[in-house]
N, C-alpha and C positions, 0 to 999 in steps of 0.2 A: 677225639676218640680215646678210649682206654680199652686195651685188649681187643681192638677191632669193633668195639661197641659204639654206635652213633649216639651222641649225647645232644639232646635238645633242651634248652632252657626256655620255659614258658613264663610269661609275666602277665597276670591278669591286672589290667590297669584301669583306674578311674581317677581322673584329676591328678595325674602323677607328673605333670609337666615340671614341677620344681625339684623333684627328687630323682627323676628317671636317669639323668646323666650321671649322677653320683653312683647310682646302682649299676648302670650298664658298664661303666668304666672299670669296675672291680670284678666283672665276670672273667674268669680265666679262659680266654679265647684260645689258648693253646690246646685245650682239651674239648672245648664246647664247639660243636659243629654248626649249630644253628640256634638262633634266638627268635622266639615267636612272641609278639606283643599283641594282646587282644584288648581293645579299648571299648569299655562298656558305656558308650555314649557320653564321654566326658564333656564337661562344660568349659574346659580350658584347652590348651594347645598340645595335649599329650601326643596326638597323632603326628602333628608337625614336628614336634621335638624328636619323636622316634625316627622319623624319616631323616631328619638332620643328622642324627647319630649314626645313620647307616643301617638301621634295622630293616631288613628286607621283607620279613614275614610280618605284616601288620594286618590284623583282622579287626575291622571296625563294625561294631554293632550299630544298627540304625535306630535302636531304642534300647533303653536300659534293661538288661536281663537279670541283674542282680549278681552278687558275688559267686554264687554257685553256677549260675548260667554262664558267667564269664569263664569259669574254669572248664566247663564242658567244652566250650569252643577251643580252649587251650589244648586240652588233651586230644580231642578229635583231630585237630590240625597236626599236632606232633606225631600222632600215629600215621596220618596221611603222608607225612614227610619221611616215614621209615625209621623213626626213632627206636633205639634199643633201650635207652634210659631217658626218662623225662624228669627234669628238675623244675619244680614250681617255686618261683622266687617272686615275692612282692616287689614292685618297683618303687616302694616308698622309702627304701633305705633303712627300714627298721631292722632287717636281718643282713648280716654281712655276706656278700657273694663269695668271699674268700674261702669258704669251706665247701663249695660245690665239688671240688676235686675229691675231698675226703668222702663225701656222701656218694658220689658216683663210683668211686673206687670200690666201696663195699658191695655195690650192686654188680659192677663189672667183674668182680672176682668171686661172685656167688656166695658172699658172706651173708647178706640179707637181700630179699627182693624189694624191700621198701625201707627207706631210712628217713627218720624225722630229725630235724634240728631242734633240739629241746632247749627252751629258755630256763627250764627248772633245774636241770643238771648243773651243779655248781651254783653260783650266785648271780647268774647273768640277768635274771628278770628284775629283781629289786634294784640291783646295781645300775641297770640300764634305765631305771625310772618307771617301771611298771607300777601303776597305782596300786596301793595296798589292797583295796577292795577287789580289784581284778585278780590279784595274786591269790587272795584267800578263796575267791570263787573258783579259780583254776584248780586249786588244791582239793577243794571239796568235791567238785565235779569229777576230777580225775580219780579220786578215791572211789567214788560211787561207780564210775565206769569200770575200773579195774575189778571191782567185786562182781558186777553184773556180767562183764565179758570174760571174767576169769583170766585177766592178763596183768602185766606189771609195767606199764609204761609210766614214765615220769610225768608226761602230760599228753593230752589228746588235742590240744587247742593251738598248737603252733601252725603258722601259715607257710612254713618252709619245709618242703617235702620232696623226696625223690622216689621214683617208681621204675621198676622194670616194665617194659612194654607188655610182657606176658601178664603181669598183674592187671594192668589197665584193660587188656582185652578180655580178661576173665571175671571182671566184676561189672555189673550193669550201672555204672555211675550216671548214665544219662537219665535214669528214672529218679534221681535224687532231687532234693529241694534246690531251687534257684537262690535260696537265701544262705546265710552264713552257716547254718547247720549242715550244709553240704559236706563240709570238711569232716564232721563227726560221722555222718552216714557212710562216707567213703571208708573210714578206718574200720567201722563195724563190718562192712562188706568184705574188707580185706581179711580180717580175722575169721569171718564166717567161711570164707573160701579156703581157709587152712594155711594162709601165709604168715610168716613171722615178720615182725617189724623191729628194726634196729634203731638206735638213737645215738646222736652225737651232741655234745654240748655246744651251745651257740650263744654268744653275747647278743644283746638286743639293745635298741635305742628307741626311747620315746621322746619325741619332740613335736613341735607345732605342726610341721608339714607331714609327719608320719600319720598314716591312716589309723583311725580308731573309731569304734562304734559307741553310740550313746548308751547311757545306763538302761534306757528302755529297750533298745535293741539287744543289749547284753542279756537282759532278763528274758526276752523272747528266745534268744539263743540258748540260755540255760535250761528253759523248759523243753526246748527242742532236743537237747542232749539227753534229758531224762526220758523223753519219749523214745528216742533211738535205742537207749539202753534197755528199756522194757521190751521194745519190739524185738530186739536181738534175743533176749532171754526167752520170751514167750515163743518165738519162732523155733528156737532150739528145743524147747520142750514140746513143740507141736500143738500148743494151745491156740495160738493165733498166727496165721500166715501173714508175712509182710512182703510187699512187692520188692523191698530193698534186697531181699536175699533169694529171690527167684530169678535165675539166669534166663 
């Protein structure tokens, strides 16, 4: 806890057996009250590894629900457990758990209700091995989104995020896509609801066992990001209503 706020770390897992232990052991358990792992019908022994590590809250999907669907289970369970602050951490060890305390502190002290760990602030992305094409795509999409949403984030595509429970209760994330664009839809919903988002710099690591999506899936995600940006702006203008922004 920080300032009496219950902190729950959620990990949406898929084939994370090889990296889960490295990730879990760096979680600052002196402030984290509970860890929830949701397994999206992995083909390896992720669930067994989680149990071996002593993770008590394990949610196992009986079929693959997708990255977004996995996150829905994460957040729903964290709220059921009475979380005040929810930190979403990938179990693939691409992001360091060592900055959970910094992210949670900002929320617990009412600095920001949402905090993103940005790979773009500083030189963390390319230094950590982010492919150049993904870096360029990230920058182009982020520029477009900042223009359409009228914000100034350094990036919208990090998978390392912390939320106050209030924010999660006040956006309808359960209507979002079950695919990767879920992340983007969620940020658009948060801005639409009038919340501010803070950022901290985060080093990142790209290696063989870290999760990554294919070029094809990346392209699908990119078009999804454009769709969400237009949906946000058109809904704001009252031209076309989007279910994303109807509570």
